[in-house]
Structures are given as C-alpha cells and as structure tokens.
N, CA, C, O and the ligand as a Tripos MOL2 file, in Angstrom:
@<TRIPOS>MOLECULE
protein
  313   311    79     0     0
PROTEIN
NO_CHARGES

@<TRIPOS>ATOM
      1 N          29.6570  -33.2080   46.5200 N.3       1 MET1
      2 CA         31.0330  -33.2780   46.2270 C.3       1 MET1
      3 C          31.7470  -32.4220   47.1520 C.2       1 MET1
      4 O          31.2450  -31.3390   47.4520 O.2       1 MET1
      5 N          32.8810  -32.7870   47.6480 N.am      2 ALA2
      6 CA         33.7050  -31.9460   48.5610 C.3       2 ALA2
      7 C          34.1450  -30.6530   47.8940 C.2       2 ALA2
      8 O          34.3430  -30.6020   46.6810 O.2       2 ALA2
      9 N          34.2910  -29.6340   48.6850 N.am      3 ARG3
     10 CA         34.7980  -28.4730   47.9990 C.3       3 ARG3
     11 C          36.1760  -28.4640   47.5730 C.2       3 ARG3
     12 O          36.4790  -27.6420   46.7080 O.2       3 ARG3
     13 N          37.0490  -29.2210   48.0210 N.am      4 GLN4
     14 CA         38.4000  -29.4000   47.6730 C.3       4 GLN4
     15 C          38.6680  -30.9570   47.7500 C.2       4 GLN4
     16 O          37.9300  -31.7430   48.3440 O.2       4 GLN4
     17 N          39.7520  -31.2780   47.1120 N.am      5 LEU5
     18 CA         40.3500  -32.7080   47.1450 C.3       5 LEU5
     19 C          40.7690  -33.0810   48.5340 C.2       5 LEU5
     20 O          40.2560  -34.0160   49.1490 O.2       5 LEU5
     21 N          41.7390  -32.3000   49.0140 N.am      6 LEU6
     22 CA         42.2880  -32.7460   50.3070 C.3       6 LEU6
     23 C          41.5060  -32.6170   51.4190 C.2       6 LEU6
     24 O          41.0310  -31.5300   51.7490 O.2       6 LEU6
     25 N          41.3020  -33.7850   52.1190 N.am      7 GLN7
     26 CA         40.3500  -33.6380   53.4140 C.3       7 GLN7
     27 C          41.3150  -33.9500   54.6380 C.2       7 GLN7
     28 O          42.4530  -34.3960   54.4940 O.2       7 GLN7
     29 N          40.7730  -33.6850   55.7570 N.am      8 HIS8
     30 CA         41.4040  -33.8470   56.8970 C.3       8 HIS8
     31 C          40.4910  -34.3380   57.8610 C.2       8 HIS8
     32 O          39.4900  -33.6770   58.1390 O.2       8 HIS8
     33 N          40.7770  -35.6550   58.5140 N.am      9 CYS9
     34 CA         39.9770  -36.2810   59.4670 C.3       9 CYS9
     35 C          39.8580  -35.3890   60.7780 C.2       9 CYS9
     36 O          40.8230  -34.8620   61.3320 O.2       9 CYS9
     37 N          38.5990  -35.2990   61.1730 N.am     10 LYS10
     38 CA         38.5010  -34.4740   62.5690 C.3      10 LYS10
     39 C          38.8220  -35.4040   63.7740 C.2      10 LYS10
     40 O          39.2300  -34.9630   64.8480 O.2      10 LYS10
     41 N          38.6270  -36.6050   63.5410 N.am     11 LYS11
     42 CA         38.9130  -37.6020   64.7360 C.3      11 LYS11
     43 C          40.1940  -37.9200   65.0260 C.2      11 LYS11
     44 O          40.6690  -37.7010   66.1410 O.2      11 LYS11
     45 N          40.9720  -38.5490   63.9010 N.am     12 CYS12
     46 CA         42.2860  -39.0520   64.0170 C.3      12 CYS12
     47 C          43.2840  -38.1630   63.3220 C.2      12 CYS12
     48 O          44.4870  -38.4160   63.3850 O.2      12 CYS12
     49 N          42.7900  -37.0830   62.6310 N.am     13 GLY13
     50 CA         43.8080  -36.0730   62.0850 C.3      13 GLY13
     51 C          44.5540  -36.6690   60.7480 C.2      13 GLY13
     52 O          45.5190  -36.0900   60.2490 O.2      13 GLY13
     53 N          44.0310  -37.8330   60.2440 N.am     14 ALA14
     54 CA         44.5150  -38.4240   58.9840 C.3      14 ALA14
     55 C          44.1370  -37.4850   57.8180 C.2      14 ALA14
     56 O          43.1060  -36.8120   57.7900 O.2      14 ALA14
     57 N          45.0840  -37.5170   56.8620 N.am     15 TRP15
     58 CA         44.8070  -36.7500   55.4580 C.3      15 TRP15
     59 C          44.2480  -37.6940   54.6130 C.2      15 TRP15
     60 O          44.7130  -38.8270   54.7370 O.2      15 TRP15
     61 N          43.3710  -37.5360   53.7830 N.am     16 THR16
     62 CA         42.7230  -38.4690   52.8340 C.3      16 THR16
     63 C          42.0090  -37.5450   51.5850 C.2      16 THR16
     64 O          41.7670  -36.3450   51.7070 O.2      16 THR16
     65 N          41.7950  -38.1370   50.6790 N.am     17 LEU17
     66 CA         41.0500  -37.5370   49.4320 C.3      17 LEU17
     67 C          39.6040  -37.8990   49.5620 C.2      17 LEU17
     68 O          38.8040  -37.4320   48.7510 O.2      17 LEU17
     69 N          39.1950  -38.7180   50.5460 N.am     18 GLN18
     70 CA         37.7570  -39.0560   50.7000 C.3      18 GLN18
     71 C          37.0030  -38.4050   51.8370 C.2      18 GLN18
     72 O          37.6420  -38.0310   52.8210 O.2      18 GLN18
     73 N          35.7990  -38.2530   51.7820 N.am     19 ARG19
     74 CA         34.9300  -37.6470   52.7510 C.3      19 ARG19
     75 C          34.8290  -38.5810   54.0800 C.2      19 ARG19
     76 O          34.5510  -38.0630   55.1620 O.2      19 ARG19
     77 N          35.0320  -39.7720   53.9750 N.am     20 ASP20
     78 CA         35.0980  -40.7740   55.0210 C.3      20 ASP20
     79 C          36.4390  -41.2240   55.2830 C.2      20 ASP20
     80 O          37.1430  -41.7030   54.3940 O.2      20 ASP20
     81 N          36.8390  -41.0780   56.5540 N.am     21 CYS21
     82 CA         38.2770  -41.4080   56.7570 C.3      21 CYS21
     83 C          38.6420  -42.9070   56.6420 C.2      21 CYS21
     84 O          38.0450  -43.6930   57.3770 O.2      21 CYS21
     85 N          39.5760  -43.3650   55.7790 N.am     22 PRO22
     86 CA         39.8660  -44.7040   55.6640 C.3      22 PRO22
     87 C          40.6300  -45.3300   56.9510 C.2      22 PRO22
     88 O          40.8830  -46.5340   57.0070 O.2      22 PRO22
     89 N          40.9550  -44.4790   57.9150 N.am     23 HIS23
     90 CA         41.8720  -45.0760   59.1350 C.3      23 HIS23
     91 C          40.8010  -45.2780   60.2790 C.2      23 HIS23
     92 O          40.9650  -46.2600   61.0030 O.2      23 HIS23
     93 N          39.7860  -44.5000   60.5040 N.am     24 CYS24
     94 CA         38.9490  -44.7190   61.4810 C.3      24 CYS24
     95 C          37.5310  -44.5750   61.0480 C.2      24 CYS24
     96 O          37.3910  -44.7230   59.8340 O.2      24 CYS24
     97 N          36.4240  -44.3200   61.7290 N.am     25 ASP25
     98 CA         35.0570  -44.0730   61.1090 C.3      25 ASP25
     99 C          34.7550  -42.4820   61.2890 C.2      25 ASP25
    100 O          33.6130  -42.0250   61.3440 O.2      25 ASP25
    101 N          35.7090  -41.8620   61.3550 N.am     26 GLY26
    102 CA         35.5270  -40.3080   61.3440 C.3      26 GLY26
    103 C          35.0530  -39.7660   60.0400 C.2      26 GLY26
    104 O          35.1220  -40.4060   58.9910 O.2      26 GLY26
    105 N          34.5710  -38.5700   60.1440 N.am     27 ILE27
    106 CA         34.1710  -37.7140   58.8740 C.3      27 ILE27
    107 C          35.4290  -36.7800   58.5260 C.2      27 ILE27
    108 O          35.9930  -36.1800   59.4410 O.2      27 ILE27
    109 N          35.8210  -36.6720   57.3310 N.am     28 ALA28
    110 CA         37.0100  -35.7550   56.8720 C.3      28 ALA28
    111 C          36.2960  -34.5480   56.3270 C.2      28 ALA28
    112 O          35.2720  -34.6250   55.6490 O.2      28 ALA28
    113 N          36.9300  -33.3710   56.6840 N.am     29 ASN29
    114 CA         36.5140  -32.0930   56.2290 C.3      29 ASN29
    115 C          37.5420  -31.6340   55.3420 C.2      29 ASN29
    116 O          38.6160  -32.2250   55.2230 O.2      29 ASN29
    117 N          37.1820  -30.4150   54.6120 N.am     30 ALA30
    118 CA         38.2030  -29.7420   53.7810 C.3      30 ALA30
    119 C          39.3210  -29.3640   54.6940 C.2      30 ALA30
    120 O          39.0840  -29.0690   55.8650 O.2      30 ALA30
    121 N          40.5660  -29.3600   54.1910 N.am     31 ALA31
    122 CA         41.7880  -29.1970   55.0530 C.3      31 ALA31
    123 C          42.0690  -27.8110   55.0550 C.2      31 ALA31
    124 O          42.8150  -27.4270   55.9560 O.2      31 ALA31
    125 N          41.6300  -26.9470   54.2280 N.am     32 ALA32
    126 CA         41.8600  -25.4200   54.2730 C.3      32 ALA32
    127 C          40.6730  -24.7580   53.4500 C.2      32 ALA32
    128 O          40.0590  -25.3850   52.5860 O.2      32 ALA32
    129 N          40.4060  -23.4700   53.7810 N.am     33 PRO33
    130 CA         39.3650  -22.7160   53.0070 C.3      33 PRO33
    131 C          39.7730  -22.8150   51.5940 C.2      33 PRO33
    132 O          40.9230  -23.1010   51.2630 O.2      33 PRO33
    133 N          38.7290  -22.5520   50.6880 N.am     34 ILE34
    134 CA         38.9800  -22.4280   49.2560 C.3      34 ILE34
    135 C          39.8520  -21.1660   48.9200 C.2      34 ILE34
    136 O          39.7320  -20.1640   49.6260 O.2      34 ILE34
    137 N          40.6530  -21.1840   47.9490 N.am     35 LYS35
    138 CA         41.4340  -19.9990   47.5970 C.3      35 LYS35
    139 C          40.4420  -19.0240   47.0210 C.2      35 LYS35
    140 O          39.6070  -19.4160   46.2060 O.2      35 LYS35
    141 N          40.5020  -17.7140   47.4280 N.am     36 TRP36
    142 CA         39.5580  -16.7900   46.9750 C.3      36 TRP36
    143 C          40.3050  -15.3700   46.7650 C.2      36 TRP36
    144 O          41.0310  -14.9070   47.6450 O.2      36 TRP36
    145 N          40.1070  -14.8110   45.7150 N.am     37 SER37
    146 CA         40.7240  -13.4220   45.5070 C.3      37 SER37
    147 C          39.6070  -12.4240   45.3960 C.2      37 SER37
    148 O          38.6790  -12.6800   44.6290 O.2      37 SER37
    149 N          39.6100  -11.4410   46.0090 N.am     38 PRO38
    150 CA         38.7610  -10.1110   45.8010 C.3      38 PRO38
    151 C          38.8370   -9.5100   44.3490 C.2      38 PRO38
    152 O          37.9250   -8.8640   43.8330 O.2      38 PRO38
    153 N          40.0300   -9.8020   43.7630 N.am     39 GLU39
    154 CA         40.3070   -9.2210   42.4040 C.3      39 GLU39
    155 C          39.4760  -10.0690   41.4940 C.2      39 GLU39
    156 O          39.2970  -11.2740   41.6700 O.2      39 GLU39
    157 N          38.9380   -9.3070   40.4270 N.am     40 ASP40
    158 CA         38.2660   -9.9380   39.4010 C.3      40 ASP40
    159 C          39.3950  -10.2200   38.3850 C.2      40 ASP40
    160 O          39.9110   -9.2900   37.7660 O.2      40 ASP40
    161 N          39.7750  -11.4950   38.2140 N.am     41 GLN41
    162 CA         40.8440  -11.8210   37.2700 C.3      41 GLN41
    163 C          40.5380  -11.8420   35.7860 C.2      41 GLN41
    164 O          41.4560  -11.8600   34.9660 O.2      41 GLN41
    165 N          39.4630  -11.8420   35.4830 N.am     42 ARG42
    166 CA         38.7380  -11.8640   34.0840 C.3      42 ARG42
    167 C          38.0900  -10.5720   33.7130 C.2      42 ARG42
    168 O          37.3670  -10.5150   32.7180 O.2      42 ARG42
    169 N          38.3390   -9.4210   34.5490 N.am     43 ALA43
    170 CA         37.6820   -8.1310   34.3280 C.3      43 ALA43
    171 C          37.9820   -7.6930   32.7970 C.2      43 ALA43
    172 O          37.0540   -7.4450   32.0280 O.2      43 ALA43
    173 N          39.1690   -7.6240   32.4540 N.am     44 ASN44
    174 CA         39.5540   -7.0280   31.1880 C.3      44 ASN44
    175 C          38.8270   -7.6920   30.1460 C.2      44 ASN44
    176 O          38.2350   -6.9900   29.3260 O.2      44 ASN44
    177 N          38.7750   -9.2140   30.0350 N.am     45 ILE45
    178 CA         38.1690   -9.9490   29.1810 C.3      45 ILE45
    179 C          36.5300   -9.6360   29.2520 C.2      45 ILE45
    180 O          35.8660   -9.6730   28.2160 O.2      45 ILE45
    181 N          35.9900   -9.3610   30.4010 N.am     46 ARG46
    182 CA         34.5900   -9.2960   30.5100 C.3      46 ARG46
    183 C          34.1520   -7.8770   29.8770 C.2      46 ARG46
    184 O          33.1200   -7.7290   29.2230 O.2      46 ARG46
    185 N          35.1090   -6.8250   30.1710 N.am     47 ARG47
    186 CA         34.8250   -5.5490   29.6590 C.3      47 ARG47
    187 C          34.8280   -5.4640   28.0880 C.2      47 ARG47
    188 O          33.9540   -4.8540   27.4720 O.2      47 ARG47
    189 N          35.8750   -6.1200   27.4860 N.am     48 LYS48
    190 CA         36.0420   -6.3870   26.1420 C.3      48 LYS48
    191 C          34.6330   -7.1400   25.5580 C.2      48 LYS48
    192 O          34.0750   -6.7240   24.5430 O.2      48 LYS48
    193 N          34.2520   -8.0270   26.1500 N.am     49 MET49
    194 CA         33.0440   -8.9450   25.8300 C.3      49 MET49
    195 C          31.7380   -8.1150   25.7420 C.2      49 MET49
    196 O          30.9280   -8.1990   24.8190 O.2      49 MET49
    197 N          31.6390   -7.3170   26.8050 N.am     50 TYR50
    198 CA         30.4560   -6.3500   26.8330 C.3      50 TYR50
    199 C          30.6880   -5.0510   26.1140 C.2      50 TYR50
    200 O          29.7640   -4.2480   25.9850 O.2      50 TYR50
    201 N          31.9700   -4.8020   25.6100 N.am     51 ASP51
    202 CA         32.1480   -3.5250   24.9010 C.3      51 ASP51
    203 C          31.8430   -2.4360   25.7790 C.2      51 ASP51
    204 O          30.9020   -1.7250   25.4250 O.2      51 ASP51
    205 N          32.4210   -2.1540   26.8290 N.am     52 VAL52
    206 CA         31.8010   -1.0340   27.7860 C.3      52 VAL52
    207 C          32.2170    0.3420   27.4830 C.2      52 VAL52
    208 O          31.8690    1.2840   28.1950 O.2      52 VAL52
    209 N          32.9830    0.4840   26.4020 N.am     53 GLU53
    210 CA         33.4540    1.8840   26.0730 C.3      53 GLU53
    211 C          32.5830    2.4840   24.9440 C.2      53 GLU53
    212 O          32.7760    3.5730   24.4030 O.2      53 GLU53
    213 N          31.5450    1.5600   24.6600 N.am     54 SER54
    214 CA         30.6780    2.0560   23.4980 C.3      54 SER54
    215 C          29.4600    2.7910   24.0630 C.2      54 SER54
    216 O          28.9790    2.4340   25.1380 O.2      54 SER54
    217 N          29.0000    3.7110   23.4290 N.am     55 PRO55
    218 CA         27.8330    4.3360   23.9160 C.3      55 PRO55
    219 C          26.4570    3.4980   23.8910 C.2      55 PRO55
    220 O          25.5080    3.8210   24.6050 O.2      55 PRO55
    221 N          26.4250    2.4380   23.0480 N.am     56 GLU56
    222 CA         25.2460    1.6390   23.1110 C.3      56 GLU56
    223 C          25.3950    0.8880   24.5100 C.2      56 GLU56
    224 O          24.3250    0.6650   25.0750 O.2      56 GLU56
    225 N          26.4750    0.4930   25.1150 N.am     57 TRP57
    226 CA         26.6140   -0.1350   26.3390 C.3      57 TRP57
    227 C          25.8610    0.6580   27.4550 C.2      57 TRP57
    228 O          25.1850    0.0640   28.2950 O.2      57 TRP57
    229 N          25.9920    1.9680   27.4390 N.am     58 LEU58
    230 CA         25.3460    2.8930   28.2840 C.3      58 LEU58
    231 C          23.8560    2.7850   28.4640 C.2      58 LEU58
    232 O          23.2420    2.9240   29.5210 O.2      58 LEU58
    233 N          23.3300    2.4960   27.1830 N.am     59 THR59
    234 CA         21.8360    2.4390   27.1060 C.3      59 THR59
    235 C          21.3150    1.2270   27.7960 C.2      59 THR59
    236 O          20.1410    1.1710   28.1630 O.2      59 THR59
    237 N          22.1400    0.2810   27.9760 N.am     60 THR60
    238 CA         21.7780   -1.1470   28.4770 C.3      60 THR60
    239 C          21.7370   -1.0740   30.1030 C.2      60 THR60
    240 O          21.1940   -1.9550   30.7700 O.2      60 THR60
    241 N          22.2810   -0.0910   30.5930 N.am     61 LEU61
    242 CA         22.4490    0.0290   32.1650 C.3      61 LEU61
    243 C          20.9860    0.3780   32.6530 C.2      61 LEU61
    244 O          20.2840    1.1380   31.9860 O.2      61 LEU61
    245 N          20.5850   -0.1370   33.7180 N.am     62 PRO62
    246 CA         19.2920    0.3120   34.3480 C.3      62 PRO62
    247 C          19.4140    1.6750   34.9920 C.2      62 PRO62
    248 O          20.4460    2.0860   35.5230 O.2      62 PRO62
    249 N          18.2350    2.3640   34.8960 N.am     63 ASN63
    250 CA         18.2750    3.7830   35.3140 C.3      63 ASN63
    251 C          17.1890    3.8690   36.4920 C.2      63 ASN63
    252 O          16.2300    3.0970   36.5080 O.2      63 ASN63
    253 N          17.3960    4.9000   37.5300 N.am     64 LEU64
    254 CA         16.6300    4.9840   38.5670 C.3      64 LEU64
    255 C          15.5170    6.0800   38.1230 C.2      64 LEU64
    256 O          15.8300    6.8980   37.2580 O.2      64 LEU64
    257 N          14.4010    6.1030   38.6220 N.am     65 LYS65
    258 CA         13.4360    7.1940   38.3730 C.3      65 LYS65
    259 C          13.9410    8.4040   38.7610 C.2      65 LYS65
    260 O          14.7820    8.4040   39.6590 O.2      65 LYS65
    261 N          13.5560    9.5540   38.2070 N.am     66 THR66
    262 CA         13.6790   10.8430   38.8010 C.3      66 THR66
    263 C          13.0650   10.9110   40.3220 C.2      66 THR66
    264 O          12.1620   10.1530   40.6750 O.2      66 THR66
    265 N          13.6140   11.8450   41.1370 N.am     67 ILE67
    266 CA         13.0020   12.0530   42.4360 C.3      67 ILE67
    267 C          11.4380   12.4180   42.3110 C.2      67 ILE67
    268 O          10.6050   11.9420   43.0820 O.2      67 ILE67
    269 N          11.1300   13.2730   41.3110 N.am     68 THR68
    270 CA          9.7480   13.6050   41.1360 C.3      68 THR68
    271 C           8.8050   12.5030   40.6470 C.2      68 THR68
    272 O           7.5970   12.5700   40.8750 O.2      68 THR68
    273 N           9.3380   11.5300   39.9990 N.am     69 GLU69
    274 CA          8.6350   10.4550   39.5490 C.3      69 GLU69
    275 C           8.4030    9.4730   40.6920 C.2      69 GLU69
    276 O           7.3370    8.8720   40.8340 O.2      69 GLU69
    277 N           9.4290    9.3440   41.4790 N.am     70 SER70
    278 CA          9.4680    8.5370   42.6800 C.3      70 SER70
    279 C           8.3840    9.0360   43.6490 C.2      70 SER70
    280 O           7.5680    8.2590   44.1450 O.2      70 SER70
    281 N           8.3980   10.3580   43.9060 N.am     71 ARG71
    282 CA          7.4810   10.9760   44.9930 C.3      71 ARG71
    283 C           5.9050   10.7690   44.3950 C.2      71 ARG71
    284 O           4.9250   10.5300   45.1010 O.2      71 ARG71
    285 N           5.9030   10.9080   43.0380 N.am     72 LYS72
    286 CA          4.5210   10.9200   42.5300 C.3      72 LYS72
    287 C           4.0670    9.3740   42.6600 C.2      72 LYS72
    288 O           2.9060    9.1110   42.9750 O.2      72 LYS72
    289 N           4.8860    8.5010   42.4420 N.am     73 ALA73
    290 CA          4.3750    6.9880   42.5610 C.3      73 ALA73
    291 C           4.0930    6.7220   44.0300 C.2      73 ALA73
    292 O           3.1600    5.9640   44.2940 O.2      73 ALA73
    293 N           4.8350    7.2920   45.0620 N.am     74 ILE74
    294 CA          4.5110    7.0640   46.3190 C.3      74 ILE74
    295 C           3.0410    7.6730   46.7810 C.2      74 ILE74
    296 O           2.1680    7.0150   47.3470 O.2      74 ILE74
    297 N           2.9650    8.9320   46.4530 N.am     75 PHE75
    298 CA          1.6310    9.5140   46.7390 C.3      75 PHE75
    299 C           0.5420    8.9330   46.1650 C.2      75 PHE75
    300 O          -0.4840    8.7470   46.8200 O.2      75 PHE75
    301 N           0.6640    8.5560   44.7740 N.am     76 GLU76
    302 CA         -0.4900    7.8770   44.0810 C.3      76 GLU76
    303 C          -0.9130    6.4530   44.8390 C.2      76 GLU76
    304 O          -2.0510    5.9900   44.7560 O.2      76 GLU76
    305 N           0.0230    5.9080   45.4900 N.am     77 GLU77
    306 CA         -0.2770    4.5710   46.0030 C.3      77 GLU77
    307 C          -1.2240    4.8780   47.3580 C.2      77 GLU77
    308 O          -2.2060    4.1930   47.6450 O.2      77 GLU77
    309 N          -0.8230    5.8670   48.0270 N.am     78 GLU78
    310 CA         -1.6830    6.3440   49.2600 C.3      78 GLU78
    311 C          -3.1780    6.5770   49.0730 C.2      78 GLU78
    312 O          -3.8680    6.9490   50.0210 O.2      78 GLU78
    313 ZN         40.2330  -40.6490   60.9740 Zn       79 ZN79
@<TRIPOS>BOND
     1     1     2 1
     2     2     3 1
     3     3     4 2
     4     3     5 am
     5     5     6 1
     6     6     7 1
     7     7     8 2
     8     7     9 am
     9     9    10 1
    10    10    11 1
    11    11    12 2
    12    11    13 am
    13    13    14 1
    14    14    15 1
    15    15    16 2
    16    15    17 am
    17    17    18 1
    18    18    19 1
    19    19    20 2
    20    19    21 am
    21    21    22 1
    22    22    23 1
    23    23    24 2
    24    23    25 am
    25    25    26 1
    26    26    27 1
    27    27    28 2
    28    27    29 am
    29    29    30 1
    30    30    31 1
    31    31    32 2
    32    31    33 am
    33    33    34 1
    34    34    35 1
    35    35    36 2
    36    35    37 am
    37    37    38 1
    38    38    39 1
    39    39    40 2
    40    39    41 am
    41    41    42 1
    42    42    43 1
    43    43    44 2
    44    43    45 am
    45    45    46 1
    46    46    47 1
    47    47    48 2
    48    47    49 am
    49    49    50 1
    50    50    51 1
    51    51    52 2
    52    51    53 am
    53    53    54 1
    54    54    55 1
    55    55    56 2
    56    55    57 am
    57    57    58 1
    58    58    59 1
    59    59    60 2
    60    59    61 am
    61    61    62 1
    62    62    63 1
    63    63    64 2
    64    63    65 am
    65    65    66 1
    66    66    67 1
    67    67    68 2
    68    67    69 am
    69    69    70 1
    70    70    71 1
    71    71    72 2
    72    71    73 am
    73    73    74 1
    74    74    75 1
    75    75    76 2
    76    75    77 am
    77    77    78 1
    78    78    79 1
    79    79    80 2
    80    79    81 am
    81    81    82 1
    82    82    83 1
    83    83    84 2
    84    83    85 am
    85    85    86 1
    86    86    87 1
    87    87    88 2
    88    87    89 am
    89    89    90 1
    90    90    91 1
    91    91    92 2
    92    91    93 am
    93    93    94 1
    94    94    95 1
    95    95    96 2
    96    95    97 am
    97    97    98 1
    98    98    99 1
    99    99   100 2
   100    99   101 am
   101   101   102 1
   102   102   103 1
   103   103   104 2
   104   103   105 am
   105   105   106 1
   106   106   107 1
   107   107   108 2
   108   107   109 am
   109   109   110 1
   110   110   111 1
   111   111   112 2
   112   111   113 am
   113   113   114 1
   114   114   115 1
   115   115   116 2
   116   115   117 am
   117   117   118 1
   118   118   119 1
   119   119   120 2
   120   119   121 am
   121   121   122 1
   122   122   123 1
   123   123   124 2
   124   123   125 am
   125   125   126 1
   126   126   127 1
   127   127   128 2
   128   127   129 am
   129   129   130 1
   130   130   131 1
   131   131   132 2
   132   131   133 am
   133   133   134 1
   134   134   135 1
   135   135   136 2
   136   135   137 am
   137   137   138 1
   138   138   139 1
   139   139   140 2
   140   139   141 am
   141   141   142 1
   142   142   143 1
   143   143   144 2
   144   143   145 am
   145   145   146 1
   146   146   147 1
   147   147   148 2
   148   147   149 am
   149   149   150 1
   150   150   151 1
   151   151   152 2
   152   151   153 am
   153   153   154 1
   154   154   155 1
   155   155   156 2
   156   155   157 am
   157   157   158 1
   158   158   159 1
   159   159   160 2
   160   159   161 am
   161   161   162 1
   162   162   163 1
   163   163   164 2
   164   163   165 am
   165   165   166 1
   166   166   167 1
   167   167   168 2
   168   167   169 am
   169   169   170 1
   170   170   171 1
   171   171   172 2
   172   171   173 am
   173   173   174 1
   174   174   175 1
   175   175   176 2
   176   175   177 am
   177   177   178 1
   178   178   179 1
   179   179   180 2
   180   179   181 am
   181   181   182 1
   182   182   183 1
   183   183   184 2
   184   183   185 am
   185   185   186 1
   186   186   187 1
   187   187   188 2
   188   187   189 am
   189   189   190 1
   190   190   191 1
   191   191   192 2
   192   191   193 am
   193   193   194 1
   194   194   195 1
   195   195   196 2
   196   195   197 am
   197   197   198 1
   198   198   199 1
   199   199   200 2
   200   199   201 am
   201   201   202 1
   202   202   203 1
   203   203   204 2
   204   203   205 am
   205   205   206 1
   206   206   207 1
   207   207   208 2
   208   207   209 am
   209   209   210 1
   210   210   211 1
   211   211   212 2
   212   211   213 am
   213   213   214 1
   214   214   215 1
   215   215   216 2
   216   215   217 am
   217   217   218 1
   218   218   219 1
   219   219   220 2
   220   219   221 am
   221   221   222 1
   222   222   223 1
   223   223   224 2
   224   223   225 am
   225   225   226 1
   226   226   227 1
   227   227   228 2
   228   227   229 am
   229   229   230 1
   230   230   231 1
   231   231   232 2
   232   231   233 am
   233   233   234 1
   234   234   235 1
   235   235   236 2
   236   235   237 am
   237   237   238 1
   238   238   239 1
   239   239   240 2
   240   239   241 am
   241   241   242 1
   242   242   243 1
   243   243   244 2
   244   243   245 am
   245   245   246 1
   246   246   247 1
   247   247   248 2
   248   247   249 am
   249   249   250 1
   250   250   251 1
   251   251   252 2
   252   251   253 am
   253   253   254 1
   254   254   255 1
   255   255   256 2
   256   255   257 am
   257   257   258 1
   258   258   259 1
   259   259   260 2
   260   259   261 am
   261   261   262 1
   262   262   263 1
   263   263   264 2
   264   263   265 am
   265   265   266 1
   266   266   267 1
   267   267   268 2
   268   267   269 am
   269   269   270 1
   270   270   271 1
   271   271   272 2
   272   271   273 am
   273   273   274 1
   274   274   275 1
   275   275   276 2
   276   275   277 am
   277   277   278 1
   278   278   279 1
   279   279   280 2
   280   279   281 am
   281   281   282 1
   282   282   283 1
   283   283   284 2
   284   283   285 am
   285   285   286 1
   286   286   287 1
   287   287   288 2
   288   287   289 am
   289   289   290 1
   290   290   291 1
   291   291   292 2
   292   291   293 am
   293   293   294 1
   294   294   295 1
   295   295   296 2
   296   295   297 am
   297   297   298 1
   298   298   299 1
   299   299   300 2
   300   299   301 am
   301   301   302 1
   302   302   303 1
   303   303   304 2
   304   303   305 am
   305   305   306 1
   306   306   307 1
   307   307   308 2
   308   307   309 am
   309   309   310 1
   310   310   311 1
   311   311   312 2
@<TRIPOS>SUBSTRUCTURE
     1 MET1         2 RESIDUE 1 A MET
     2 ALA2         6 RESIDUE 1 A ALA
     3 ARG3        10 RESIDUE 1 A ARG
     4 GLN4        14 RESIDUE 1 A GLN
     5 LEU5        18 RESIDUE 1 A LEU
     6 LEU6        22 RESIDUE 1 A LEU
     7 GLN7        26 RESIDUE 1 A GLN
     8 HIS8        30 RESIDUE 1 A HIS
     9 CYS9        34 RESIDUE 1 A CYS
    10 LYS10       38 RESIDUE 1 A LYS
    11 LYS11       42 RESIDUE 1 A LYS
    12 CYS12       46 RESIDUE 1 A CYS
    13 GLY13       50 RESIDUE 1 A GLY
    14 ALA14       54 RESIDUE 1 A ALA
    15 TRP15       58 RESIDUE 1 A TRP
    16 THR16       62 RESIDUE 1 A THR
    17 LEU17       66 RESIDUE 1 A LEU
    18 GLN18       70 RESIDUE 1 A GLN
    19 ARG19       74 RESIDUE 1 A ARG
    20 ASP20       78 RESIDUE 1 A ASP
    21 CYS21       82 RESIDUE 1 A CYS
    22 PRO22       86 RESIDUE 1 A PRO
    23 HIS23       90 RESIDUE 1 A HIS
    24 CYS24       94 RESIDUE 1 A CYS
    25 ASP25       98 RESIDUE 1 A ASP
    26 GLY26      102 RESIDUE 1 A GLY
    27 ILE27      106 RESIDUE 1 A ILE
    28 ALA28      110 RESIDUE 1 A ALA
    29 ASN29      114 RESIDUE 1 A ASN
    30 ALA30      118 RESIDUE 1 A ALA
    31 ALA31      122 RESIDUE 1 A ALA
    32 ALA32      126 RESIDUE 1 A ALA
    33 PRO33      130 RESIDUE 1 A PRO
    34 ILE34      134 RESIDUE 1 A ILE
    35 LYS35      138 RESIDUE 1 A LYS
    36 TRP36      142 RESIDUE 1 A TRP
    37 SER37      146 RESIDUE 1 A SER
    38 PRO38      150 RESIDUE 1 A PRO
    39 GLU39      154 RESIDUE 1 A GLU
    40 ASP40      158 RESIDUE 1 A ASP
    41 GLN41      162 RESIDUE 1 A GLN
    42 ARG42      166 RESIDUE 1 A ARG
    43 ALA43      170 RESIDUE 1 A ALA
    44 ASN44      174 RESIDUE 1 A ASN
    45 ILE45      178 RESIDUE 1 A ILE
    46 ARG46      182 RESIDUE 1 A ARG
    47 ARG47      186 RESIDUE 1 A ARG
    48 LYS48      190 RESIDUE 1 A LYS
    49 MET49      194 RESIDUE 1 A MET
    50 TYR50      198 RESIDUE 1 A TYR
    51 ASP51      202 RESIDUE 1 A ASP
    52 VAL52      206 RESIDUE 1 A VAL
    53 GLU53      210 RESIDUE 1 A GLU
    54 SER54      214 RESIDUE 1 A SER
    55 PRO55      218 RESIDUE 1 A PRO
    56 GLU56      222 RESIDUE 1 A GLU
    57 TRP57      226 RESIDUE 1 A TRP
    58 LEU58      230 RESIDUE 1 A LEU
    59 THR59      234 RESIDUE 1 A THR
    60 THR60      238 RESIDUE 1 A THR
    61 LEU61      242 RESIDUE 1 A LEU
    62 PRO62      246 RESIDUE 1 A PRO
    63 ASN63      250 RESIDUE 1 A ASN
    64 LEU64      254 RESIDUE 1 A LEU
    65 LYS65      258 RESIDUE 1 A LYS
    66 THR66      262 RESIDUE 1 A THR
    67 ILE67      266 RESIDUE 1 A ILE
    68 THR68      270 RESIDUE 1 A THR
    69 GLU69      274 RESIDUE 1 A GLU
    70 SER70      278 RESIDUE 1 A SER
    71 ARG71      282 RESIDUE 1 A ARG
    72 LYS72      286 RESIDUE 1 A LYS
    73 ALA73      290 RESIDUE 1 A ALA
    74 ILE74      294 RESIDUE 1 A ILE
    75 PHE75      298 RESIDUE 1 A PHE
    76 GLU76      302 RESIDUE 1 A GLU
    77 GLU77      306 RESIDUE 1 A GLU
    78 GLU78      310 RESIDUE 1 A GLU
    79 ZN79       313 GROUP 0 **** ****
C-alpha cells in the first residue's frame, strides 16, 4: 500500500490516487513526505497509563551493573 493517498506521476506529472498513472504508463510516487512530528503527541496519556509517578514504576526500569560487577564479568571471561 502506498504511504499516502495522493500520488504524483514521475513521467507526465499528473496527480492520481493510484500507483500506476492513468494518463501514461508511468509509475506514480507519494506527492509529499509523510507528516511527522518529533513531539510525542500522546506522552501525557502514556505516562498516565504506565503510572510513572508511582514508586512501583521505578522498579520496572532496567538497571546497569555496578562498575565492579562489570569489571569482574570481563576479567572472568578472559
Ligand atoms: Zn503519467
């Protein structure tokens, strides 16, 4: 499926909603890039859903090993 509805023929420049141009035998591509926003529009909803202010949520986060544990693991492999 095409990324967006409006397509633009590369060969004759016609506008269409199909991937194959109805005016010539050219291939039509998306007329413009997809709209995209770096802002997370649903961040508030997501934070409420995961209850990020609760202390229980903190325990679900992944933890790194301490530096001592990491060094120990490296030296034991060798
Ligand atoms: Zn065309």
